[in-house]
C-alpha positions, 0 to 999 in steps of 0.5 A: 585382765591378765586372765584375758591377756594370757588367754588371748596368747594361748589362743594365738599361739595354739592357733598358729601352731594348729595351722603349721602343724595340722593344716599346712601340711595338708595344704596346697594353697601356696603351691597353687599360688606359686603355679598361678604366678610363676608357672609355665603350664599351658592349660589351667582348670578353675572352680570350687572343691569339685574341681579341687577333688576331681582334676589331677594336675601335672603335665601341662595342666594346673588346677586353680580351684579352691574349696568353698570358692564363690563365683566372684573369686573363681572369675577373679582368678580367670580374669587375672590369669587371662590378662597375664597371657597365660594358657591356651586352654582353660577348663572352667566349671559351670556348677549349679551351686555357683548361683546358690544364695550363700555363694552370692553373698559376697566374701572371698576378696580377702582371699582372692587378694592374698592368692594374686599377691606375690608377697604374703607372710605374717601369722599363718592363722590370720591368712584368710583361706585359713582363718575362715575354717579356724573354729572347724580346725580347732573342732577337728583336732579337739575331737581327734588329738592324734591329728596333731601328729603332723606332716608324717600322718598325712601319709596315712590319711585314708580317703573316705568312700561313698560306698562305705557310707550307709544309706541313711548317712548318704541321704542326710548328707545329700540333703544338706548339700543339695539344700545349700546348693539350690540356685536362686531363682532369677539366676539368669538375670543376676549380675553374677551371670553377667559377669560370668558371660563377660569373663568367658567372653574376655578369655576367648577374645584372648584366644583362649580355648574354653572347655566348660564342665559340669562335674559329676555327683553321686547318685544320692545327690542327684536323686535329692537334686531331681526334686528341685527342677532348677537344677536341671534348668540351670544345666540347660542354661549352661548348655546354651551358653557354651553353644552360644559362644562355641565353646566345648561343653561337658555335662558329666553330671550323671556320668559316674557311679558311686564307686568313684566318689569320696562322698555324695558330691566329690570324687575319690582318687580313683574318680579324679584320675578317671575324670582327668583322663576323660577331661584331657581327652575331650578338652584336647589338653 
């Protein structure tokens, strides 16, 4: 019993220190939450990690995307934002992976609740957006303890570049990512698709200008995804949704070459700056 108690104390204390020293200095969750609840921006973006890495916020554009966010979470934020009467233009990501099985399996409610709650405190490692990756954080620092140098090391972080990855590494990563992102058969008839359509309609009814964007992916990812016709089918389906409601639609799936990517499906800093300029221009932000 004593051994268990001591082990539990060590785990709790270590996890809390890990979040505060290693994770929190790199995290933007609280900054985005504060901007969501109290900001004065006139335009906002919603989506998953491709939007996180793909758009530079500021100058009236707020990026409220989250890594690993499922469609329910993304739409929950959109609905809350529209209900507050915020924003005149919204960039909303239309991604094939929104309808991947793992994104439709629920989850994310606690994280959404935390994001929308102006009051949050307690132990940091128990917060939903940290808790789901806790063992990944532990694995990272056990493999490289120098990560625990803390906030000062953040400035020295070097973003990886897709063009620096070997061909074999790119194909391995692309195969894993694409398999994970394959939309379910019958996506068009799911309740999530009905909810997506309804949320976009509600936003328009509140006078919001919608810019619906499929974000770019790297060449190897596109090559692997090309083996599965459903990726092209759902992009065409999204195009029809946008046309049906008269919304601006940008399908940038194959618009950027590999020098603009950090990995097979996320932009690097050069890519995000270029994409941000393009979206600002074409979405009239």
